[in-house]
C-alpha positions as CSV (number, residue, x, y, z in Angstrom):
1,M,5.4,19.1,20.5
2,F,3.9,18.3,17.4
3,L,0.9,15.9,17.9
4,T,-1.2,14.4,15.1
5,I,-3.4,11.0,14.7
6,G,-1.7,8.0,13.6
7,K,-4.3,7.0,10.9
8,N,-7.5,7.8,9.4
9,A,-10.1,6.1,11.6
10,E,-14.1,5.9,12.3
11,Y,-15.7,5.2,15.6
12,E,-19.6,4.8,16.1
13,Q,-21.8,4.8,19.2
14,V,-25.4,5.0,19.6
15,I,-27.0,7.3,22.4
16,K,-30.8,7.0,22.9
17,K,-31.5,5.5,19.5
18,S,-29.5,8.3,17.5
19,R,-26.3,6.9,15.6
20,F,-23.2,9.2,16.2
21,I,-20.2,8.2,13.7
22,C,-17.0,9.8,13.9
23,N,-14.6,9.9,11.2
24,V,-11.3,11.6,11.5
25,A,-8.4,12.2,9.2
26,R,-5.2,13.7,8.7
27,I,-4.9,16.4,6.5
28,S,-2.4,19.4,5.3
29,N,-4.6,22.3,4.4
30,E,-8.0,23.3,4.4
31,E,-8.9,21.9,1.0
32,E,-8.0,18.3,2.1
33,A,-10.3,19.0,5.0
34,R,-13.2,20.4,2.9
35,A,-12.7,17.5,0.7
36,F,-12.9,15.0,3.3
37,I,-16.0,16.4,5.0
38,E,-17.9,16.2,1.4
39,Q,-16.5,12.5,1.1
40,V,-18.1,11.6,4.6
41,K,-21.4,13.3,3.4
42,A,-21.4,11.3,0.3
43,N,-20.9,8.2,2.1
44,H,-23.9,9.1,4.5
45,R,-26.5,10.8,2.2
46,K,-29.2,9.8,4.5
47,A,-27.7,11.1,7.8
48,T,-29.5,14.3,9.8
49,H,-26.4,16.1,10.5
50,H,-22.8,16.1,9.5
51,C,-20.9,18.4,12.1
52,F,-17.1,19.0,11.9
53,A,-14.0,20.8,12.9
54,Y,-10.6,20.8,12.0
55,L,-7.1,22.5,12.8
56,V,-4.3,23.2,10.0
57,G,-0.9,24.5,10.7
58,D,1.9,23.8,13.0
59,N,0.4,26.4,15.4
60,A,-3.3,25.6,14.5
61,E,-3.5,28.9,12.6
62,V,-6.6,27.5,10.9
63,Q,-9.5,26.4,13.1
64,R,-13.1,25.8,11.6
65,E,-16.2,24.1,13.1
66,S,-19.7,23.7,12.0
67,D,-22.8,22.6,13.8
68,N,-24.7,21.6,10.6
69,G,-28.0,22.4,11.8
70,E,-27.6,21.3,15.4
71,P,-28.5,24.1,18.2
72,S,-25.5,26.7,17.9
73,G,-22.6,25.5,20.1
74,T,-23.6,22.0,20.7
75,A,-21.8,20.3,18.1
76,G,-18.7,22.1,16.1
77,V,-17.4,23.6,19.4
78,P,-17.4,20.4,21.4
79,I,-15.6,18.4,18.3
80,L,-13.2,21.4,17.9
81,E,-12.5,21.3,22.0
82,A,-11.9,17.4,21.8
83,L,-9.2,18.0,19.1
84,Q,-7.7,20.8,21.0
85,L,-7.8,18.9,24.2
86,K,-5.4,16.1,22.6
87,H,-3.4,19.1,21.3
88,L,-3.8,18.0,17.7
89,H,-2.6,19.4,14.5
90,N,-3.5,18.7,11.0
91,V,-6.7,16.7,11.8
92,V,-10.1,17.0,10.8
93,A,-12.9,15.5,12.6
94,V,-16.8,14.7,10.9
95,V,-19.4,13.2,13.3
96,T,-22.6,12.1,11.4
97,R,-25.7,11.7,13.3
98,Y,-28.7,9.7,12.3
99,F,-31.6,11.0,14.4
100,G,-33.1,8.5,16.4
101,G,-36.3,10.1,17.4
102,I,-35.3,11.2,20.9
103,K,-34.0,14.6,21.6
104,L,-30.8,14.9,23.7
105,G,-31.1,18.5,24.9
106,A,-27.9,20.9,24.8
107,G,-26.0,19.0,27.3
108,G,-26.7,15.7,26.0
109,L,-25.5,16.7,22.4
110,I,-22.6,18.4,23.6
111,R,-21.5,15.3,25.6
112,A,-22.4,13.2,22.5
113,Y,-20.4,15.0,20.0
114,S,-17.5,15.4,22.5
115,N,-17.3,11.6,23.5
116,T,-18.0,10.6,19.8
117,T,-14.9,12.7,18.4
118,T,-12.6,11.4,21.5
119,G,-13.6,7.8,20.5
120,G,-12.4,8.4,17.0
121,I,-9.1,9.8,18.3
122,E,-8.6,7.0,20.4
123,V,-9.2,4.6,17.6
124,A,-6.7,6.6,15.5
125,G,-4.1,6.8,18.0
126,I,-1.9,9.8,18.8
127,V,2.0,10.2,17.3
128,S,4.6,12.8,17.9
129,R,6.3,14.2,15.1
130,I,10.1,14.4,16.0
131,E,12.5,16.4,13.9
132,Q,15.9,14.3,13.2
133,L,18.8,15.1,11.6
134,T,21.1,13.1,9.3
135,M,24.5,12.3,10.8
136,I,27.2,11.0,8.5
137,I,29.7,8.9,10.3
138,D,33.1,8.2,8.6
139,C,34.1,5.2,10.6
140,P,37.4,3.2,10.3
141,Y,36.8,-0.7,9.7
142,P,38.1,-1.7,13.3
143,L,35.8,0.6,14.9
144,H,32.7,-0.5,13.1
145,D,31.4,-3.1,15.4
146,Q,31.7,-0.9,18.5
147,V,30.2,2.3,16.8
148,T,27.2,-0.1,15.8
149,Y,26.8,-1.0,19.3
150,Y,27.1,2.5,20.5
151,C,24.1,3.4,18.0
152,Q,21.9,0.4,19.4
153,Q,22.5,1.4,23.0
154,N,21.8,5.1,22.4
155,Q,18.8,4.6,20.1
156,L,20.4,5.8,17.0
157,V,19.1,4.7,13.7
158,I,21.3,3.6,11.1
159,D,19.7,4.2,8.0
160,H,22.2,2.8,5.6
161,E,25.9,2.0,5.3
162,D,28.4,2.7,2.5
163,F,31.6,0.5,2.4
164,A,34.5,1.9,0.8
165,A,38.1,2.6,2.3
166,T,36.2,3.4,5.6
167,V,32.4,2.9,6.3
168,A,30.1,5.7,5.8
169,M,27.4,5.1,8.4
170,T,24.2,7.4,7.8
171,V,22.5,7.8,11.2
172,F,19.5,9.7,12.2
173,V,19.6,11.5,15.6
174,D,16.9,13.7,17.3
175,Q,17.4,17.5,16.6
176,T,17.5,18.5,20.0
177,N,20.2,15.8,20.9
178,A,22.6,16.0,17.7
179,D,25.4,18.3,19.2
180,Q,25.4,16.0,22.1
181,Q,25.7,12.9,20.3
182,I,28.4,14.5,18.1
183,E,30.4,15.2,21.2
184,S,29.9,12.0,22.7
185,L,31.0,10.0,19.8
186,T,33.9,12.1,19.3
187,N,35.0,11.6,23.0
188,R,34.1,8.0,23.0
189,F,36.2,7.0,20.1
190,N,39.1,9.4,20.6
191,N,38.6,11.6,17.5
192,Q,39.0,8.7,15.1
193,L,35.4,9.4,13.7
194,K,34.9,12.0,11.2
195,I,31.2,13.3,11.8
196,K,29.2,15.7,9.9
197,K,25.7,16.9,9.9
198,G,23.2,16.4,6.8
199,T,19.7,16.9,5.9
200,S,16.6,16.5,8.5
201,R,13.6,14.7,8.4
202,F,10.6,14.0,10.6
203,R,10.0,10.7,12.3
204,E,6.5,10.0,14.1
205,V,6.4,7.7,17.5
206,P,3.4,6.6,19.3
207,Y,2.3,9.2,21.9
208,E,0.9,8.4,25.1
209,G,0.1,11.3,27.2
């Protein structure tokens, strides 16, 4: 399953007078991650720290983190682990800290950076990327209403229709369910439909996990 954030977001909390601000963003490569980090730094030039982590790739092949001046292991790793805990891909998180004068200790820092990152993720929301296949259904006019109803009942999204001698219905179906749906349609309508597979695409749906 491929999970990522639904949108770029910002979350802030104050812990013992220090401001912790998490900015999270979707990325597709390291260059975009670094550019986002630099943009956050530019937006908060007077901040004490800009700690970050990011994951890039379908299998998180690239993983980077930085404590940016905080004690080793108290910022970058907790941010990275917060992303990993949600099984996210292609996401960068930058947690900016404005020091408030009270030291938090190693445990306090770890909790602060982890919880602030989790807060940013919650604001952004998580979506699941599902691979879908285009299915073209050549449908005789007398069956059109029935096929439309079938699609509605089985959560098949009708993208568009072309009306000619028959109705060419372009439908999206989850890749893992495509063969089963073709068989079901064929049987349900007694081989009166001509169905062929087309191109694939990705669709994102809210994920609650």
